[in-house]
C-alpha positions in Angstrom: 169.1 192.5 282.9 166.1 194.3 281.0 163.7 192.9 283.7 165.6 193.0 286.7 165.2 197.1 285.7 161.8 196.7 284.7 161.0 195.0 287.9 163.3 197.9 290.3 161.4 200.6 288.0 158.4 199.3 289.1 158.7 199.0 292.2 160.0 202.6 293.2 156.8 203.1 291.2 154.5 201.9 293.8 155.9 202.8 296.3 156.3 206.7 294.7 152.7 207.1 294.1 151.7 205.2 296.8 150.9 207.0 299.1 149.1 209.8 296.6 146.8 206.6 295.8 146.2 206.0 298.4 144.8 209.7 299.5 142.9 209.7 296.2 139.6 211.4 296.0 136.7 210.4 296.3 134.5 209.8 292.9 132.7 212.2 291.9 128.6 211.6 293.8 125.6 209.9 290.8 123.1 212.0 289.6 123.3 215.5 290.0 122.8 218.3 293.2 119.3 218.3 294.1 119.0 219.8 297.8 121.6 221.9 299.5 121.1 224.1 302.6 123.3 226.4 304.8 121.3 227.4 307.8 121.0 230.6 306.7 117.2 230.5 306.5 116.8 229.5 310.0 115.5 226.4 309.2 113.2 227.6 307.4 113.3 224.8 304.3 114.5 221.7 306.1 111.6 221.2 308.4 113.8 220.2 311.1 112.8 220.8 314.5 113.7 224.2 316.0 113.3 224.3 319.7 116.3 225.4 321.3 116.7 225.0 325.1 114.3 222.7 324.4 113.9 220.4 327.8 115.7 219.2 330.2 117.3 216.5 328.3 117.4 217.8 324.6 117.9 220.8 323.1 118.3 221.4 319.3 117.6 224.2 316.5 119.3 227.1 314.4 121.0 229.4 315.7 124.5 232.3 314.5 125.5 232.0 311.8 123.7 229.6 310.2 124.2 225.8 312.0 121.8 223.3 313.2 123.2 222.1 317.2 121.8 219.5 318.5 122.5 219.6 322.5 122.0 216.2 325.2 121.8 217.0 328.6 122.1 213.6 330.3 124.4 210.2 329.2 123.6 207.1 327.6 121.5 209.2 325.2 121.3 209.4 322.1 118.9 211.4 319.7 117.6 212.1 316.6 116.2 214.4 314.0 114.4 213.1 310.2 114.3 215.8 307.6 110.4 215.4 307.4 110.1 215.9 302.9 113.6 213.9 302.3 113.6 210.1 300.7 116.0 208.6 298.5 116.8 205.3 297.9 120.2 205.6 295.8 122.0 209.4 297.6 125.2 210.7 298.5 124.7 212.7 301.4 127.2 215.4 302.4 127.3 217.6 305.3 130.0 219.1 307.9 130.2 218.3 311.3 131.8 220.5 314.5 132.7 219.2 318.8 131.3 222.6 319.7 130.7 221.2 322.7 132.4 223.7 325.7 134.2 220.7 327.1 135.0 218.0 325.4 135.2 215.5 328.4 133.2 211.7 328.2 132.6 210.6 325.0 129.8 211.7 322.6 129.3 211.1 319.1 128.1 212.3 316.2 125.4 211.2 312.8 124.9 211.3 309.8 121.1 209.7 309.3 119.7 208.0 306.2 117.0 205.3 304.7 114.8 206.1 307.3 111.3 205.1 307.9 110.8 207.4 311.4 112.4 207.8 314.3 113.8 203.9 316.0 114.3 202.5 311.5 117.2 203.4 309.8 120.7 203.4 309.3 123.5 205.3 311.0 127.2 206.4 310.2 128.6 207.7 313.0 131.9 209.2 313.5 133.5 210.0 316.8 135.8 213.0 317.0 137.0 212.6 320.6 138.0 208.9 319.9 138.8 209.3 316.1 136.7 206.0 314.9 133.8 205.2 313.2 130.9 202.7 312.3 127.9 202.3 310.2 124.4 201.0 312.8 121.5 199.7 311.4 118.6 200.3 314.4 115.3 198.2 313.4 113.4 199.4 316.6 115.3 198.6 319.9 117.8 196.0 318.6 121.1 198.3 317.4 124.0 195.9 315.0 126.5 196.2 313.8 127.3 197.0 309.8 130.8 197.8 310.0 131.9 197.7 313.5 133.8 200.6 315.3 136.8 201.2 313.6 140.1 203.1 313.7 140.0 206.1 311.6 143.1 208.9 311.8 142.0 210.8 309.7 139.3 212.9 311.8 139.9 215.6 313.4 139.4 216.2 316.7 138.9 218.9 319.2 138.1 221.8 317.1 138.2 221.0 313.9 135.0 220.7 311.6 135.1 216.9 309.5 133.2 216.7 306.7 130.3 213.4 306.3 129.4 212.5 303.6 127.4 208.6 303.2 126.9 207.4 299.5 124.2 204.0 299.0 123.5 202.6 296.1 121.3 199.5 296.2 122.2 197.2 299.2 126.2 198.7 299.5 126.7 201.7 301.2 130.1 203.9 301.1 131.2 205.9 303.3 133.8 209.0 303.8 135.1 211.8 306.2 136.8 214.8 305.5 137.0 212.4 301.7 138.9 210.0 302.0 137.9 206.4 302.7 137.0 205.2 305.4 133.7 201.9 305.0 131.7 199.9 303.3 129.1 198.1 304.7 125.9 196.2 302.5 122.4 195.4 304.3 119.0 195.2 301.8 116.3 195.7 304.5 116.0 199.4 304.2 115.2 199.7 300.0 114.4 204.1 301.1 113.8 207.3 303.5 114.9 209.9 304.7 118.0 211.5 306.0 119.0 213.3 309.6 121.1 213.6 312.4 121.9 212.0 314.8 123.8 212.5 318.5 124.1 209.6 320.8 126.1 210.4 325.0 127.9 207.8 326.5 129.3 209.7 328.8 130.5 213.5 328.4 128.7 216.6 329.8 126.4 218.1 327.3 128.0 217.5 323.7 127.1 219.8 321.6 128.0 219.6 317.8 127.1 221.7 315.2 125.8 220.6 312.1 126.4 222.9 308.7 125.9 223.3 304.3 124.5 219.8 304.2 124.5 218.4 300.0 122.1 215.9 298.7 123.3 214.5 295.1 120.9 212.0 294.0 119.5 210.0 290.4 115.9 210.5 291.5 114.3 214.3 291.6 114.7 216.4 294.1 111.5 217.1 296.6 110.2 219.5 296.6 110.0 222.0 298.8 107.3 224.2 301.5 107.6 226.7 304.0 105.3 228.3 306.4 101.8 226.3 307.4 101.1 226.3 303.8 98.1 227.8 305.1 97.8 231.7 303.7 97.3 234.3 306.2 94.1 237.0 305.8 95.4 239.7 304.1 94.8 243.2 306.5 91.8 244.9 306.0 93.1 248.1 306.0 95.0 250.1 302.9 94.1 247.2 300.9 92.0 247.8 297.5 87.7 246.5 297.2 88.5 242.7 296.1 87.5 242.2 292.6 88.9 246.6 291.2 92.0 246.4 291.3 93.8 250.0 292.2 94.9 249.6 288.4 91.8 249.1 286.8 90.1 251.9 288.8 92.6 254.4 287.2 92.3 253.3 283.9 88.2 254.0 284.2 89.1 257.5 284.7 91.5 257.2 282.0 88.3 256.2 280.1 86.1 257.9 280.9 87.7 261.4 281.1 89.0 260.7 277.7 85.3 260.1 276.7 83.9 263.6 278.1 86.4 265.4 276.5 85.3 264.0 273.0 81.6 264.3 273.5 82.5 268.1 273.8 81.9 270.7 271.0 84.8 272.6 269.2 84.7 275.9 269.4 83.0 277.8 266.4 85.2 281.1 264.9 82.3 283.5 266.0 82.7 281.9 269.5 85.4 282.7 270.2 
């Protein structure tokens, strides 16, 4: 009797806790936060391409309220942008993604690129909000291969909702989450390290327009050394600047000391003179 009761209690507990366990929060990222970007600095920190308007095929860049956008203007086209100073082997990469297209007909898919050797050799986690499906693929030159074939993922929000996509890469294992829920894992060892970036592929949609925001990179490796500008200091203006080598504070101090010296050398007046 006790054994039967214990079995019933175990089954009841499993039924009650099953949904909670299925939706348990993902593990905390390994390492520490080494890079974050909300694009409120107009892209200065990221170093990503800034070509809003772009050309007839591809527009990319930062615009208000501080998001990085990618718009593809032709079907059957895939474009990537890579962070020039972000290279990792072990990482947890997370970003907010929003389908901001005027028309959401046809299929267009955003993704997170990681361990990119260059613009034609990388891994990418693809999240399709229009069909609510997910995949992890590898591009090797001109050859695409599935590390995780397309699979349904109802956790992906469609239409005008934000999705949070996270990819963890540790050794040869890749783990992906959407909106804090596990959506797939894959393995490959071809690219042990590389850059991170964004991707949009347009199958047959009309000018798909995706926003990327709130990038976070956790890693056990050191973060990148960030630079801004061209690295070459601009020349100082020729007007309104003290002569080089003679700062204004030095001139003031010299004049003050000279005045004090004159005061000390001046003879005191005698009582008779007074």
